[in-house]
C-alpha positions as a LaTeX table, in Angstrom:
\begin{tabular}{lrrr}
\hline
Residue & $x$ (\AA) & $y$ (\AA) & $z$ (\AA) \\
\hline
Met1 & 215.83 & $-3.42$ & $-13.24$ \\
Ser2 & 217.49 & $-6.82$ & $-12.83$ \\
Asp3 & 220.21 & $-8.14$ & $-15.05$ \\
Lys4 & 219.66 & $-11.72$ & $-13.93$ \\
Cys5 & 219.08 & $-14.31$ & $-16.62$ \\
Phe6 & 217.64 & $-17.79$ & $-16.40$ \\
Ile7 & 219.29 & $-20.47$ & $-18.51$ \\
Asp8 & 216.93 & $-23.22$ & $-19.69$ \\
Thr9 & 217.97 & $-26.86$ & $-19.93$ \\
Asn10 & 218.50 & $-26.92$ & $-23.69$ \\
Val11 & 221.00 & $-24.04$ & $-23.55$ \\
Leu12 & 222.89 & $-25.67$ & $-20.69$ \\
Ile13 & 223.04 & $-28.97$ & $-22.57$ \\
Tyr14 & 224.30 & $-27.35$ & $-25.78$ \\
Ala15 & 227.07 & $-25.69$ & $-23.74$ \\
His16 & 228.36 & $-29.17$ & $-22.88$ \\
Asp17 & 227.56 & $-30.96$ & $-26.15$ \\
Arg18 & 230.59 & $-30.61$ & $-28.43$ \\
Ser19 & 228.67 & $-32.29$ & $-31.27$ \\
Ala20 & 226.10 & $-29.45$ & $-31.36$ \\
Gly21 & 228.20 & $-27.31$ & $-33.72$ \\
Glu22 & 227.32 & $-23.63$ & $-33.75$ \\
Lys23 & 224.77 & $-24.07$ & $-30.95$ \\
His24 & 227.55 & $-25.45$ & $-28.75$ \\
Gln25 & 229.70 & $-22.38$ & $-29.30$ \\
Leu26 & 226.83 & $-19.93$ & $-28.83$ \\
Ala27 & 225.68 & $-21.68$ & $-25.64$ \\
Met28 & 229.25 & $-21.81$ & $-24.30$ \\
Asp29 & 229.69 & $-18.10$ & $-24.96$ \\
Leu30 & 226.41 & $-17.33$ & $-23.22$ \\
Thr31 & 227.15 & $-19.45$ & $-20.15$ \\
Glu32 & 230.69 & $-18.03$ & $-19.89$ \\
Lys33 & 229.29 & $-14.49$ & $-20.06$ \\
Thr34 & 226.76 & $-15.45$ & $-17.38$ \\
Trp35 & 229.54 & $-16.89$ & $-15.19$ \\
Glu36 & 231.51 & $-13.66$ & $-15.52$ \\
Ser37 & 228.51 & $-11.46$ & $-14.66$ \\
Gly38 & 227.48 & $-13.60$ & $-11.68$ \\
Asn39 & 223.83 & $-13.18$ & $-12.69$ \\
Gly40 & 222.92 & $-16.74$ & $-13.69$ \\
Val41 & 219.73 & $-18.37$ & $-12.49$ \\
Leu42 & 218.86 & $-22.06$ & $-12.79$ \\
Ser43 & 216.31 & $-24.32$ & $-11.16$ \\
Thr44 & 216.38 & $-27.78$ & $-9.69$ \\
Gln45 & 214.30 & $-28.86$ & $-12.69$ \\
Val46 & 216.97 & $-27.63$ & $-15.12$ \\
Leu47 & 219.71 & $-29.41$ & $-13.20$ \\
Gln48 & 217.69 & $-32.64$ & $-13.07$ \\
Glu49 & 216.95 & $-32.54$ & $-16.80$ \\
Phe50 & 220.60 & $-31.68$ & $-17.51$ \\
Cys51 & 221.82 & $-34.72$ & $-15.52$ \\
Ala52 & 219.41 & $-37.09$ & $-17.24$ \\
Thr53 & 220.36 & $-35.84$ & $-20.72$ \\
Val54 & 224.14 & $-35.47$ & $-20.56$ \\
Gln55 & 224.57 & $-38.98$ & $-19.18$ \\
Arg56 & 222.46 & $-40.76$ & $-21.80$ \\
Lys57 & 221.54 & $-38.76$ & $-24.87$ \\
Leu58 & 224.68 & $-36.98$ & $-26.06$ \\
Thr59 & 227.04 & $-38.36$ & $-28.68$ \\
Arg60 & 229.82 & $-38.02$ & $-26.11$ \\
Tyr61 & 228.01 & $-38.37$ & $-22.83$ \\
Leu62 & 229.41 & $-37.13$ & $-19.54$ \\
Ser63 & 230.58 & $-39.61$ & $-16.95$ \\
Leu64 & 228.98 & $-39.61$ & $-13.52$ \\
Glu65 & 232.09 & $-37.92$ & $-12.14$ \\
Asp66 & 232.02 & $-35.18$ & $-14.79$ \\
Thr67 & 228.28 & $-34.68$ & $-14.34$ \\
Phe68 & 228.78 & $-34.34$ & $-10.58$ \\
Arg69 & 231.61 & $-31.82$ & $-11.07$ \\
Val70 & 229.65 & $-29.72$ & $-13.57$ \\
Val71 & 226.49 & $-29.64$ & $-11.46$ \\
Arg72 & 228.49 & $-28.76$ & $-8.35$ \\
Glu73 & 229.97 & $-25.80$ & $-10.25$ \\
Tyr74 & 226.51 & $-24.60$ & $-11.35$ \\
Leu75 & 225.37 & $-24.62$ & $-7.73$ \\
Ala76 & 227.32 & $-21.35$ & $-7.41$ \\
Trp77 & 224.52 & $-19.74$ & $-9.44$ \\
Asn78 & 221.19 & $-18.74$ & $-7.98$ \\
Val79 & 219.36 & $-22.09$ & $-8.00$ \\
Val80 & 215.59 & $-21.94$ & $-7.51$ \\
Thr81 & 214.29 & $-24.98$ & $-5.66$ \\
Asn82 & 210.87 & $-26.12$ & $-6.78$ \\
Ser83 & 208.48 & $-26.53$ & $-3.87$ \\
Pro84 & 204.88 & $-27.72$ & $-3.53$ \\
Ala85 & 203.82 & $-24.07$ & $-3.90$ \\
Ser86 & 205.87 & $-23.91$ & $-7.13$ \\
Val87 & 203.73 & $-26.69$ & $-8.58$ \\
Leu88 & 200.53 & $-24.76$ & $-7.85$ \\
Gln89 & 201.97 & $-21.54$ & $-9.25$ \\
Ala90 & 203.11 & $-23.38$ & $-12.38$ \\
Ile91 & 199.55 & $-24.64$ & $-12.90$ \\
Glu92 & 198.31 & $-21.04$ & $-12.73$ \\
Ile93 & 200.99 & $-19.94$ & $-15.22$ \\
Gln94 & 200.11 & $-22.90$ & $-17.45$ \\
Ser95 & 196.49 & $-21.76$ & $-17.51$ \\
Arg96 & 197.32 & $-18.08$ & $-18.03$ \\
Tyr97 & 199.76 & $-18.54$ & $-20.93$ \\
Lys98 & 198.58 & $-21.88$ & $-22.37$ \\
Leu99 & 202.01 & $-23.48$ & $-21.83$ \\
Ser100 & 202.92 & $-27.04$ & $-20.99$ \\
Phe101 & 203.22 & $-27.70$ & $-17.27$ \\
Trp102 & 207.00 & $-28.17$ & $-17.53$ \\
Asp103 & 207.47 & $-24.89$ & $-19.40$ \\
Ala104 & 205.25 & $-23.15$ & $-16.84$ \\
Leu105 & 207.46 & $-24.52$ & $-14.06$ \\
Ile106 & 210.53 & $-23.12$ & $-15.85$ \\
Leu107 & 208.82 & $-19.75$ & $-16.20$ \\
His108 & 207.85 & $-19.78$ & $-12.53$ \\
Ala109 & 211.46 & $-20.52$ & $-11.54$ \\
Ala110 & 212.73 & $-17.68$ & $-13.73$ \\
Glu111 & 210.28 & $-15.29$ & $-12.05$ \\
Ala112 & 211.10 & $-16.62$ & $-8.57$ \\
Gly113 & 214.82 & $-16.17$ & $-9.25$ \\
Gly114 & 214.34 & $-12.55$ & $-10.28$ \\
Ala115 & 215.38 & $-13.12$ & $-13.89$ \\
Glu116 & 214.09 & $-10.76$ & $-16.55$ \\
Ile117 & 215.47 & $-12.84$ & $-19.42$ \\
Leu118 & 214.84 & $-16.53$ & $-20.01$ \\
Tyr119 & 217.34 & $-17.96$ & $-22.49$ \\
Thr120 & 215.60 & $-20.87$ & $-24.23$ \\
Glu121 & 214.62 & $-22.22$ & $-27.59$ \\
Asp122 & 211.36 & $-23.67$ & $-26.24$ \\
Phe123 & 209.41 & $-20.41$ & $-25.90$ \\
Ser124 & 208.41 & $-17.83$ & $-28.51$ \\
His125 & 211.38 & $-15.52$ & $-29.04$ \\
Gly126 & 210.69 & $-12.04$ & $-27.68$ \\
Gln127 & 207.46 & $-13.06$ & $-25.94$ \\
Val128 & 207.01 & $-11.41$ & $-22.55$ \\
Tyr129 & 205.47 & $-13.48$ & $-19.76$ \\
Gly130 & 204.84 & $-11.18$ & $-16.81$ \\
Lys131 & 208.28 & $-9.76$ & $-15.98$ \\
Val132 & 210.22 & $-12.38$ & $-17.98$ \\
Arg133 & 211.14 & $-12.07$ & $-21.67$ \\
Ala134 & 212.00 & $-15.23$ & $-23.61$ \\
Val135 & 215.12 & $-14.97$ & $-25.78$ \\
Asn136 & 216.27 & $-17.65$ & $-28.20$ \\
Pro137 & 220.07 & $-17.24$ & $-28.21$ \\
Phe138 & 220.39 & $-19.37$ & $-31.35$ \\
Leu139 & 218.38 & $-17.17$ & $-33.72$ \\
Lys140 & 220.31 & $-15.27$ & $-36.34$ \\
Ser141 & 219.92 & $-11.49$ & $-36.06$ \\
\hline
\end{tabular}
C-alpha cells in the first residue's frame, strides 16, 4: 500500500494564498506534512495551473521570481509529466467516470504517480476512482 498523495491545483494555490483564511492554513498544514513525509505527487498540469493563477488571480499575487522559486522547490516532489499517451488515457477516464477532461487528466496523473489519495475540492469527497480516493481536506469532520 502506497502512502503517496497527489495535491490538486486548488490545494496548492490555497497554501500560497494568505487571503484564503482557514483554507490557507489547512492547505499549508497539508503541504508541510507532505513535504515532511516526502510522498507528494504533482503533475505538470498542476504546476502550469498554479503558475497562471498565483501570478494573476490572487489578492496578493506572487512575483515571477517568487513563482519560479516556489515551482523549483515543488520539483523535488514526484512530478508526473503529461504525455500524448496521458491525453488518451484521460479521455478513457473521462468516459469511464463522467468527469471533465481536465479532472480526468488530474486523476490519470495521480494514478501514474502511484498516489492512493487525491487531495482536492473538485471531486466528490470519499469517491474512489480505481486505486485513487478523492479527499477534500477542507471539509469539517
